[in-house]
C-alpha positions as CSV (number, residue, x, y, z in Angstrom):
1,X,0.0,0.0,0.0
2,X,2.9,2.4,0.7
3,X,4.7,1.9,-2.6
4,X,1.8,2.9,-4.8
5,X,1.2,5.9,-2.7
6,X,4.9,7.0,-2.9
7,X,4.8,6.5,-6.7
8,X,1.7,8.6,-7.0
9,X,3.2,11.3,-4.8
10,X,6.4,11.3,-6.8
11,X,4.5,11.6,-10.1
12,X,2.4,14.5,-8.7
13,X,5.6,16.3,-7.5
14,X,7.3,15.9,-10.8
15,X,4.2,17.2,-12.6
16,X,4.1,20.2,-10.3
17,X,7.7,21.0,-11.0
18,X,7.2,20.8,-14.7
19,X,4.2,23.1,-14.6
20,X,6.1,25.6,-12.4
21,X,9.0,25.5,-14.9
22,X,6.6,26.1,-17.8
23,X,5.0,29.0,-16.0
24,X,8.4,30.6,-15.5
25,X,9.0,30.2,-19.2
26,X,5.7,31.9,-20.0
27,X,6.7,34.9,-17.8
28,X,10.2,35.1,-19.4
29,X,8.7,34.9,-22.9
30,X,6.1,37.6,-22.3
31,X,8.9,39.9,-20.9
32,X,11.1,39.2,-23.9
33,X,8.3,40.0,-26.3
34,X,7.3,43.2,-24.5
35,X,10.9,44.4,-24.5
36,X,11.2,43.8,-28.3
37,X,7.8,45.5,-29.0
38,X,8.8,48.5,-26.8
39,X,11.9,48.9,-28.9
40,X,9.7,49.3,-31.9
41,X,10.6,46.0,-33.4
42,X,7.8,44.8,-35.8
43,X,5.1,42.7,-34.2
44,X,6.3,39.6,-36.0
45,X,9.8,40.0,-34.5
46,X,8.4,40.6,-31.0
47,X,6.2,37.5,-31.3
48,X,9.2,35.5,-32.5
49,X,11.3,36.7,-29.6
50,X,8.5,35.6,-27.2
51,X,8.0,32.2,-29.0
52,X,11.7,31.5,-28.7
53,X,11.5,31.7,-24.9
54,X,8.0,30.2,-24.5
55,X,7.2,26.5,-23.9
56,X,6.6,24.4,-27.0
57,X,3.1,25.0,-28.5
58,X,2.5,28.3,-26.8
59,X,0.3,31.0,-28.3
60,X,1.7,34.5,-28.3
61,X,-0.3,37.7,-29.0
62,X,1.2,41.2,-29.3
63,X,-1.0,44.3,-29.2
64,X,-0.6,48.0,-28.7
65,X,-2.9,50.1,-26.4
66,X,-1.9,53.8,-26.7
67,X,1.6,54.2,-25.4
68,X,1.7,50.6,-24.0
69,X,2.5,47.3,-25.7
70,X,1.1,44.1,-24.3
71,X,2.4,40.6,-24.9
72,X,0.4,37.6,-23.7
73,X,1.7,34.1,-23.7
74,X,-0.7,31.1,-23.2
75,X,0.4,27.5,-23.0
76,X,-0.8,24.2,-21.7
77,X,1.2,22.7,-18.9
78,X,3.3,19.7,-19.8
79,X,2.2,16.3,-18.6
80,X,-0.9,14.1,-18.9
81,X,-4.4,15.6,-18.9
82,X,-5.8,12.9,-16.6
83,X,-9.5,13.4,-15.7
84,X,-9.4,16.9,-17.2
85,X,-6.8,18.2,-14.8
86,X,-4.7,19.9,-17.4
87,X,-3.5,23.4,-16.6
88,X,-3.6,26.4,-18.9
89,X,-0.7,28.7,-18.1
90,X,-0.8,32.4,-18.9
91,X,1.4,35.4,-18.5
92,X,1.2,39.0,-19.7
93,X,3.8,41.7,-19.8
94,X,3.3,45.4,-20.4
95,X,5.9,47.9,-21.5
96,X,5.9,51.6,-22.3
97,X,6.8,52.2,-26.0
98,X,10.2,53.8,-26.2
99,X,9.2,56.5,-28.7
100,X,6.9,57.9,-26.0
101,X,9.6,58.2,-23.3
102,X,10.5,61.9,-22.6
103,X,7.8,63.3,-24.9
104,X,6.2,66.3,-23.4
105,X,2.4,66.4,-23.7
C-alpha cells in the first residue's frame, strides 16, 4: 500500500515542478516579447522573440494600447491531462513604448 502511494506522490511532485517551470518560461517569454515590442521591433519580430523563450506549443499575442505594448503568452502545462486536470498557463507583460519616453504632452 505504501509503494503505490509513494509512486503517485512522486509523479504529482514531478508534474508540479514541470508546470512551475513552464509558467516561468511563459513569464520570461512575455517579458522578452514586451521588450522587443517596446523597442519598436515589428510585431512579428516581437512575437518571434516571445515564442523562442516560450514553452513548446504556446500561443503569443502582441497588441498596442496607446503608449503601452502588451504581450500575452498562453500555453498548456506539460504532462498528462488525466481526468481533465490539465492546466492552462498564462502570463502577460506590459511595457511603455520607447518613442513615448520623454515626450512632453
